[in-house]
N, C-alpha and C positions, 0 to 999 in steps of 0.2 A: 504494500500500500504506500501511496505517496503521502506527503505531509498534509495536503488538503483533505484527503480521505480520512486520515487519522484524526485530524482536528474535528471533522464533521462527525465521525463516529463517537469521539469523546464527548462532544456536545450533545449528541442524541442520547447517549447512555446516561449522562449526568442529568439531563433534562427529564428523563424517565424517572430517575431517582427522586428528583424534586417533585415531579407530578405525584409519585406514590406517597411521599411525605405530606404533600399538600392535601391530597384526597383523604388521608387519615385524619385531617383536621377540618374537613368540610370546606376546603379552599380550592381554588384553581391554582395551577402552577404559576400563572401570571400574578395572582394575588400574593402568593408566597414570596415570589421574587421581589415584588414591590415592597413587601413588609421587611424583608431582610436587607433591602437596599436603603432603608431609612436609618440614618445614624441615631444613636441614643438621644442626642440633643436636638434632633430634627434637621430639616434641610428645606431649602426653597423648592418650589414646584419646578422652576426652570432648571435648577441644578440636578434634581432628580430625573427630569425628562432627558437631559443630556446624558446622564450616567446610564440610563436604561436604553438610550437610543430611540426614544419615542417623541412624537410631536406633542406639544402641550395640550392640545384638545383631547388626544387619546389618554394621556396621563390624567387629565382632569376627570374624565369619565370613570377611569379605573379607581382613582382616589375617592371619588364620590361614593362608589360602591363599598369601598373599605370603610368609609365614614359611616354609611348606613349600618354596617356590621359592628360599628363602634370599636374598630381596631385602630383607626387614626383620627386625628383631629387637625383642622386647619385654623390658622389665625394669621392676622396681618403682622408683618415685621414691625418691630418697634421703631426702627429708623426710617423705613419706607413703607407706607401703608399699601402701596401697590403690590408689594411682594407677599405672596402667600407662603407661610411656613407650615410644613407638615411634620407632625410629631406622632409618635405611637402613644396610644392610650395604655393603661395598665393591662387590659386584655390583649391589646396588640403586642405589647412587650412579652407577655406570657406565651403567645403564639410563636413569636420570634425565638424565644428561648427553646421551645419544643422543637421547632424546625432546625435550629442550629445543633441541638443535641442529637437529633436523628441523623442529620447530615454528617456530623462528626463521627457517629457510629459507622455510617456507611464508608466514610473516608478512611477510618481506621481499618475496617475490613479490607478495603481495597489495597491500602499500602502495606498491610501485613503479608500480602502475597509476595512482597519483594524482600530481598535481603537488605540488611542495614545500609550497606554501601550504596545500593541502588535507591533506597529511600532518600538518603541525603542528596544524591545526585538529582533525583527527580524533583525534590523541593527546590533546589538551586535553579534547575532548568525552568520550572514553572514560574518562579519569581521573575526570571529574566524574560520569559514569554509574556507574562502579564504586563511587565514594564514596557516591552516593545508594543504591545497592543494599546496601552495607554498613550504612548507617544504617537502611534499612527492615528488614533482617534482624535487626538488633540493637535494633529498636524505638526508635531514636533519632529525634528530629524532624529534618527536613531544613531 
């Protein structure tokens, strides 16, 4: 397999794991991804949209659904009332904790299949790959 196929397969498999975890919490995989993408202290709608690669209207619709489920709340930024800040509610944070625990369990099962040297090398390579992706998405040179 070439690099593109491997990344696609990795993405498909990991998304299936996220979907499985989300279903166990009566969430869609998209809702789970949105929740785990919101930092503990909150974030602006525009920053979250950029991070998720979504247009603002799509994100607004998705966040409104999470707000109806009482998992997130929106409020205006103190310095600029035009900016909407999204934060997790207590229930939202509980869901995130469960999602992260279950994904960590899956991650540990995956990585346990490798010897210690390969585990360390994989973590190093993944960090570099994520950094490269961040740079490409932000139009920075690598």
